[in-house]
N, C-alpha and C positions, 0 to 999 in steps of 0.2 A: 240310851240317846234322851235328849231333852225334847224332840220332834214332836210336833204334832202328826197325826196320821197324814201318811202320804208324802208328807216333804220330802223324807230322805228318798222315798222310791221315786218320786218324780225327777230326782236329781239323773236318775237313773244309774244309782250306783247298787239298786237291789230291789230284787221282786218284793213285792208286798205278800206278807203272809196272811192267808184269809182265815186260817185258824187261830190265830193270835192277836186280837185288836190290841190298839193301845190303851191303855190304864194310867190316867185320864185321858180322856180323846181331845187334848187339847196341849199346845206347846208347855211346858212347865216354869211358873212363877212362882206360885206360892208355895208354904210349906206343906201343906195338905199334897198339893201336887206331885212335889218329890219325894215326898213319904209313900204316895200309891204308886209312882213307878218302881221304887224302890223295893216293896212289897210282890208287886208283878214278877221283876227278876227274880226274888228269892222263892215266888211258888214254881220257878221252872225244876223237874224232876232233876234233870242233869246238872243244873247249878247247885240244887241242895246235895246232890251226890259228891260234887267234887268239892263243896265245903267240908261235909263230914270226913273226905280220904285223908286231906292233908292240913296242915297251918297254912293261912295266907297271911303275906307281908303286903298291903295295898299302897298304892297312892292314887290321887285322884287324877282327872283325866279334866280339860276344858269343858266335856260334854257333861261332866256331873252339875254343870251351870249352865254354859251355852255355847256355841262354837265361836274358837278364837276369842276366848275371854282374855281380859287384861283388866289393869285396875280401873280404868276410864270406862269399860264396856264392854259390849262384843260385838261381832260381827252382824248379827242380826238384833241386837237388842235394841228395843225401840221405846222409849220412856214414856210416852203417851198411853201406849197399850200395857205395858210389861211393867210400870213402874221403876222406882228408884232401884239403880242396878244396886248398890251396896246393900239394900234389902233383900233382892233376889241371890245375890251370892250367900247371904247369912241363912237363908232359906235353904237353899242347896248343900252348905256344908254342914248345918244341922242334922239334916236328912242323912247326910252320907255317915256321919259318925255314928246315927243312929243305927243305921242297919247294916253297916261295913265292920268287921273284927279287927277294928282301930280306935284306941281312945284318944280324946282331946288331950292336949298337954297339960290344962286343968278344967276343972268343972267349968263350963260355959264357956270357955275357950274356944271356938271353934276355928280360930283363923289359922293355926300352924299344923302341920303336918310332917315336914320335913323331920328326921328324925334318924338315929342309928343301933345298931346290934352288934355287940360283940360275941362273936362266936369262939370263945378259947383263945389260943395265940395265933389260930389257923387264919383268920380273917374277920374284917369287920365290914358290915353291909351299911351303906349310908344311903337312906332314901330321899332324893332330891324331889322340890316341888318347883318345876318349871313350869308351871300352868298357873298357879291364882296365888302367888307370892309377890305381891306388886310388881309385875313384868310391864314393861311400857307398852305402848300399841304397836302392832304387828305393821311391818313395813308394808306400804302399798304402792310400789315403784318398781320399774325395770331397772332403774338406777343402781348400782351397787353401791354408789355414796350419799346419796339423796332422797330424801321421802318427801315425795311431792304432795301427801296426802296433809301431813302434819308440819310441813316445811321447817324439817328439822334435820340434821347430820344423822344416816344410819349408826354413826359410833355413839350416838347419843341413847340408843336402843338397849335396853337391859332386860335379860330374860327372867330376873329375880330380883328381890330387894336385896338390900346392903346388907343386913343382919346375915341373911343366909349366905349370902359371899364368905363373909366374915367365919362364920360358923363351919362351912367347909374347910376352910383352911385350918381352924382352931382344930375341926375334928380328927383331919387327917395328920396334923402334926402329933397328936395325941395316940392315934391310931401305929403312928411310927415308933415313939416313944416308949409304948408298953409292948412293942415286939411283936406286932401282928404281921403275919406274913404277906397278906393279900389286902388291899381295900377295893369291896366290890361296890360299884355303883349302881342303885336302881334310879333310872334316868328315863323321863317321860319321853322326852322327844330327841331327834337325832343329831349327832355331834359331827358325822362325820365330813371329810373335808370338802370345799369347794374344787368344783371343776377347774382347772387352769385355762380352759378355753372361754372367750369372752362370750358367746351367745347360749353355750351350755350353763355357764355360770349364771346369766342372766335368768334362764328357764330355771335351774334349781333354787337361785334365791328367791324366784317369784312363787315358787310350788313350794318353797320351805319359809316362806315369811314368818311362821311361828315355830321354828324350829331354831337350833343354835347357830345354823348358817345364816339366818337372817339378823343375829346379834352377834356380829363378831368381834366387839368388844368384850361381850361376855364370855364368850369361848375362848379367846386368847388370854383372858384373865384366869379361866379355870386352869387350862392347860399351862401355861408358865407358872401359875402358884404351884401346881405340882413339883416341878423342877428348879425354878429360883426359890421359891419361899420354903415350902416342904421339903424339897429334896427327898422327895421317894418313888420308889420303883411300885411294880406289881399293882397299877391301878386298872380296872376291869370296866367299863362301861356295860349295864345290860339296859337293852333302851327296847321300846314299843312305839307305838303311833302311826308308821308310815306303812302297815300291810303288807309288808316285804322282808324278806332275809336279804342282811346287808352286814358285812365284816370288815371292819376299817382299823387302819393302824391310823394314830391320831396326831397330827402334826400342828404347831399354832400357823396362822396363816402366813406369817412370813418368812418358814422356813420348810423345807420338806427332804431334809436329811436326816432326821432322829426323832423317830417315833416317842411320844412319850406317856400313851396310853393305848389301849386297844376297846373297841366299842362290837358289840354283837349286838345287832338288832334283830327281834326276832316277827315272824310273820303273823299275819290274821290267823284266829282260829276259824272263824266262819265269815267276819264282815269282808267285803267286796276287796279285792287286791286290785293292782293296776292291771292286770289280764282282765279281771271281772269287768271293769269300769269301762275300758276302752272296749268291749264286747256291746257292753249295754249301751254306750253312746253310740256306736257306730250301727246296732241293729235296729232295723225298720219295717221286718215283713216277718209275716207269721209263715213263709213258708220253709222249710227244714232246708232245703238244698240252697237257697239264696242265702240264709243266716249260717249257713255251714263255710261258706264262701266269707261272709264277712267276719265271721270269726277267725277263720285263717289270717285274712287281712289285719285284724287287731291283733293278734298273736307277732304277725311280722313285724306290725309298726312298734310293738312291746318290745322286742327282741332288737329290733335295731337302736330303741333307746337306752336298752342295757348297756348295748356293745359301744355307744359312744360316750356313757359314763364311768365305763369299767376304762377304757383305754386315756381317759382325760381327765381323770380324778387321783389325784395323789393319794395313797393309803388305801386306796378302794379294793380288798383282796377277794371279796364275792357280792355278787349280787343277783337275786332272785326274784323276779316281780311276779312271778305266777301261780306259784304254790302257797297253798294252806298249811297251816302245820304250828310245832311249837320248837323250843328247844330245853334242853339240859345241862346245867353246868354242874360239872364234877371240880371240886377243890382239894389239893393236896399240896404238900410241902413246895414240890419239883414244880408244880405246873396247875395251870388252870385249863381245862378242857370243856369245848362246849361242843354239844353233838345236836344236830337239827334232824326233825323227824316232821314227814309230810304225810297228810290225808289226801287221797285220791278225789272222794265223794263225800261232800258235808252234807248232802242233803238226806243220806240215809243215817238215822242214829244207831242204828244197830252195825255200823259199819267199823270193822276191826282192822281193815287194810289200812295200817301204819307202815310206811317203809322209811329205811334210814336214808337219810340226805347225807350233807358232809359233815366230817368231824375237825375241829381246830383245836389249835393246841397253843399257849401262850406258856414260856417258861420262865422261872424265875429269875429276875433280874434282867429280863429281855425287853420287854414294852412293845412287843409286836406279834404280829402273828407268826408262826413258825412255818418256814419252808419259804415264807414270802421273801422277795429279791434282797429286800434293806434290812431284812432280820440279821443282825450281826450280835 
């Protein structure tokens, strides 16, 4: 994260770690700042071991620069204190390419990171940039049609630039033409469907203003392009960001009768999930008994939210808001299989108590999660 010490902790999202102070001890702005924070991450023994075990295909997040970044600025970016936004973005991107296992498109070109990989005729992997590629300012309104902050219709909000939009269409066409069986999409923010209930939909839009649900024109363009322009099947999205497990069949906003793709959103490994955040926000006592009651209350609230979302959101096949873990994707010609694994205690670095969660399968040509009621 780009935060200064105690900023993230004071939001109630996570406890401060007294054994690992922030380096540098300030919000990241300069090239030196971003380099030092990358070096700190790379000094972590678990991080080093993870990089040594397997190859990584990475894509940046908004926090590689600043929270809720867009082409005009960021949520807490202040020109007076942090300088020109374009300079800060360039600093962050350069440090990212220097310290992460990814090459820039060309020397000294730190602007583009979206790219794709051909894995024989089995699948192509497209890595999108929905964070820093010319995305418009996030919505700031409870209205689903109008953004009160910048006085513009929400339909004018775009999650990426025009060049990348066209690149997605061209790349998927090429993938289909060359005979690749699957198109796997590395996707930074959730594309899952909107709720069909007004109040819940408002809540999700507000909470998801930096996700595809806050950019419905971009979301519909992506999904309709798969069907109308490219005419392809077997599109599977692998998504992060939301600190939760979420499995969805994906429909354009105007229809819910035929899924065009499937999304698997993976939980956080260590960052606070919805359950952790709710507990932190409601905790106010150092007494264990009171905190136990508070935790139970928070857990009940989170479970109620989960049930509302599942029952009112078309295509939502699984939602888990309380568990940390990861997922593994297996791909063959007949199916794509995603298996979730969860860890009970993330505070114990020697913990090996990893247990199997649920397994989901998408069959060739079906474009929906197997056993889902609408998957035919």
